[in-house]
Each structure stands twice: as C-alpha cells, then as structure tokens.
N, C-alpha and C positions, 0 to 999 in steps of 0.2 A: 523962779521955778526952773530956769535953764539948767542949773547944775543938778537937778534931780528928775529931769523929764523922763528918762528911760527907766530910772529906778521906780518912779511913780507908776508908769505904765506896766512895768513888770508886776508890781504889787497888785494893781487892779486886775490884771490877767489871772494871777494866782488865786486871788480871793474869789473871782467870778467862777473859775473852774471848780474850786472847792464848794462853793455855794450851789452850783448845778448838781454836783454829786450828792450833796446834802438833800437838795430838793427832790432828787430822784428817789432817795430812800424814804424821806419823810412824807412827801406829797405825791409820789408817783410820776414826777415829771419825766418826760421822754427826751429832753434835750441832750443830756449826757448822763448815762447810767452805767454803773459798774465800778471798776477800780482802775488805777493807773496801769495795771497789768493787762486788763481786758475790758473794753467798754463798747457801748453802742451809742452812736451819735444820731440824734433826731429819730430814734427808734428804728433806724434802718441801716446806717453805715457802721460796719464793724471796725474797731480800732484795737490793736494789740501791741504791747511793748515787744520789740524784737528780741531783747535779751531774755525776757520771761518766756517768750515762745521757744527760743532755742533751748532753754532749760527743760521745758516740758517735753520737747522732742528728744532731748538727751535721755530722758527717763524711759523712752520707748513707747510713750503714749501716742496714739494716733489722733492728730488734731483734725477738726473739721475744716472744710474749705473756707468758712467764714472767718475763722481765727487766722488762717494763713493769709487771707485777703487783707484782714485788719493789720497784720504785721507789715505787709507789702505797702499799704497806704501810708503807714507811719514812716517807713523807711524812705519812701519817695518824698513825703512832705519835708522831712528833716534833711534830706539830701539837697533840697532847694533852699530852705531857710537857715540851715546851719545845724548840724546834728546836736550840738550841746546847747542849743537854744532851749531844749527841754529842761536842762539843768537850771537855767536862770529865769525862764519865763513860765514854766509849768510846775516843776517839782516843789512841793511845799517845804521840804527840808532846806531849800535855799533861803527861806526866810529866817530859819534858825541859824544857819551858818553865816549869813550876812550880818545878823545881829552880833554874833560872836566876834566876827572880824572887825566890825565897827568898834566894838569895845576894845579889841586888841590895839587898834590905832590910838584910841583915846587914852589907854593905859600905857602906851608906849611899850608893848610887849613883843613887837616884831623883831625877831632876830633870825633872819633868813639863813645865815650860815649854820645855825644850830639846827634849824628845821631840816635841812638837806642831809645833815649827818644822821639825823634820827630816822628818817624814812624817805624813800625815793618816790617820785611821782609815778614811775612805771609800775609801782606795786599794784595799782588798780587793774592793770591788764592781766597780771598774774592771778589776782583774785577773780577776775572775770573768767579766766580759763579754769581755775580751781572750782568755781561754782558749777560749771558745766560737767566737770569730772565727777564731783560729789553727787550731782543730780543723777548722773548715769549709774553711779554705784548704789545709792540709797533708794532710787526710784521716786523721788519727789523733787520739785523745783527748789533747790537748796536755799538760794538767796531769798526767795519769796517768804520763807518761813521767818526770817529775821529782818527783812527789809524795813528800814526805818521809814521809807516812803509810804509803804502800806500801813505801818503802825500809826503814822501821823494822820493819814487819811481816815482810817477807822476811828482814831481817837477823836478827831474833829466831828465825825458823823455820829458816833455812838457813845462817845465819852472815853476819856483816858483811864486806863487801869495801870497795871504794872508796866505797860509799854512806855509810859512816860519816862521811865528810867533810861530807856534807850535814847530817846530824844535829848534828855538832859546830859547823857554821857557824850553825845556828839557835840553839844553846845560847849561843854567844858573842855573837850579834847581840842576843839578849834580855838577856844579862848586861851587856854593855858598850855596846850601841847603844841601841835603843829599848825602853822598858819595855813588856812584853807585845807585843813587836814582831811576831813571826810570827803568833800567833793573833789578836791584837787589831788588826793593821794590814794584813797581807798575805794571809793564807790565804783562798783563794776558797771553800773548803768552809765555813769559818766564815760567810762572807757569805751563801752559799746557805741554810744552816740558820737564819741570822738572819731571813731572809724567811719561811721555813717556820714559825718559831716565834712570829710576831707575834700569833697568836690562841690560843696554847696555854693550857691550863687550869691547869696547876701553876705557881704564881708565888710569889715571895718577897713577903711582906706586912710593911709597916713600921708600928709602933705609935709614933706621935709622943709620946704621953703617957709612955711608958716610956723613951724615948731620952734619954740624958744628953749627947749630942753628943761622945762620945769619939773618933769618927771612925776607930776601928779597922777598921770594915767597908770604908771607902774605901781604906785602906792595902793591904788584901789582895785587894780586888776587881779582877779582870783587866779589867773594863769599868766602872770606877768612875763614869763619867758617867751610868750608868743609876740610880745612887743619889742622884739630884738631890733627892729628897724627904726625905732624912735630916734630922731635927730641924726639919722644916718642916710636914709634914702626914702624916696616916695614910692612905696609899694603897699600892697594890701596885706592884711593879716590872713594868711592862707592855712595856718596850722589848724588842724581839726580839733585841737583842744581848746580853742577860743570858744567861749560860751555865748558870744554875741549879746552880752548883757547890756552893753552900751554905757557902762559906768565910765570908761575911759573918755567917751565922747562927752558925757555929762560934766566931767571935771576939767576938760580942756578949755582954757580961756583963750587959746590961740586959734580955735576952730581948725586945728591941724588934723583932727580925726573926725570922720563921718562915715555913716553907712553908705555903701555903694554896691552896684551889681558887678560881679566878677567878670572880667574880660580874660578869657583863657588864651587869647592871642597876644596879650600884653605880658611883659615880664612881671612875675610876682614872687 
C-alpha cells in the first residue's frame, strides 16, 4: 500500500466530495451543497472558487458579501495547504487525466521533447487572462460555460449528455497528445491556484543524501519541472505549480521525499 498511499487518499477525498454534492441534490444533505464554483459547507459556511469569482466580477455583476467571503476562505485555505492541491485532491477531472497518463506510461507514449514543442506550460496563464477578458466583453463567466470540471460534476449528479464528449476529448488529448496536457498546460483554474499556492506552508521536501537518482518521481510527477533539485540538493519544492499530489513520495523507495512544513527562514 506504501506506493499508492497518497493516490488512494486522493481518490477517497475526490469520491467523498462528489458523493456529498450528489447527496445534497438527491437527498437535501447540507454538508456540501452547490458546485465547485460556489458552495455552502454545513449549510452555513460559503465557499467560492477564486477564478470563478474573478470572472463574475469582470462581467460587472455585483457579488454578495457571502460569495466574496467564500472566495477569501478558499484562498486562505489553499495558501496554507498548497494552491494546486485543489487540482490533485478535489478536482474530478484529475481522475480522468491521471488515468490517461497512467496509460501513456504503460503504452510508452511519453515523448517530452515533442510535448514542449507542441504547447507550452505557460499557455494556461494566458488562457486564464483571456477568460477574464472574454467575461468582461460578453458579460458572462466565460470559462464556466465550457468548464469540464462543472460538466463532469453535473454529469455525475444528473447524468451525462453531450458533455461527455468534452471529458472524452480531454482524456484522448492527455493520452495521445500532450503529456499532462489539460491540467499541466491549459486549465486556467490550475494557473490561478498556482499563483495562490506560491507561499503555501505544506511542501514536499527532498533529502539529497538519501536519494539514489532513480528518477521514478519525475516519471509520475504531473509537473516534473518542479523537481529540479532531485539528486542535487536538499531543499523543498517551493514552486506554486506543484500539485502536492504526493505521487513522488509514493514511488520513492529511498524515502528521499516527504511532506513537511515550510520554513521561510531556511534556504528553499
């Protein structure tokens, strides 16, 4: 179980969250109701996705104090646990892209040099900005209209219709197109949470002395450029693009990688 501990915990977390959303719609549960864009926890605590909130503000719509408070709660939470933990521990699309990338490894389709010529990772930041501009021009939250996260959530709760084609397209894109294509290169939510998580406290720490340079961590890491310190120096992964998924820790037979609390006074 050691080599899938964090993978298992992530899947349990994702399924429980989806189950609570389903229960809120089907049975009127109050534990977690709404969507990933805007929810209410325990019938009282507002939660709102920061990027969704920015898109709505860009349209000129005046938001209530509860939504703004919900966005502030989410920002503070992910500033502590790591912004892109949302991508690996909460987002349901992660289950689709993880499956695609597992199949890529099994089919030996990984060709990183081709991937980077095809599309750059910073494309997601431009898409994030474009989403805000389009929202301001057309007067609706642009990304939310086509968001595969929302489509998958609604599909699980209400049943999939034509929206399943979007999910299938992402799966095929990640499998046969670009490695970690959607989450690692295109998703604007991933970009926004990368910015939020730059100063987060929970980090993966590398022990250079224990590392035998097997590089298994870089094979499974969805953002393997953040592991630039592997077999070089004992520092933490401080890049905001790290998803804190724990897969590098799962596959490390040397125990050279572990979660730790960031020490801002220490070199990183």
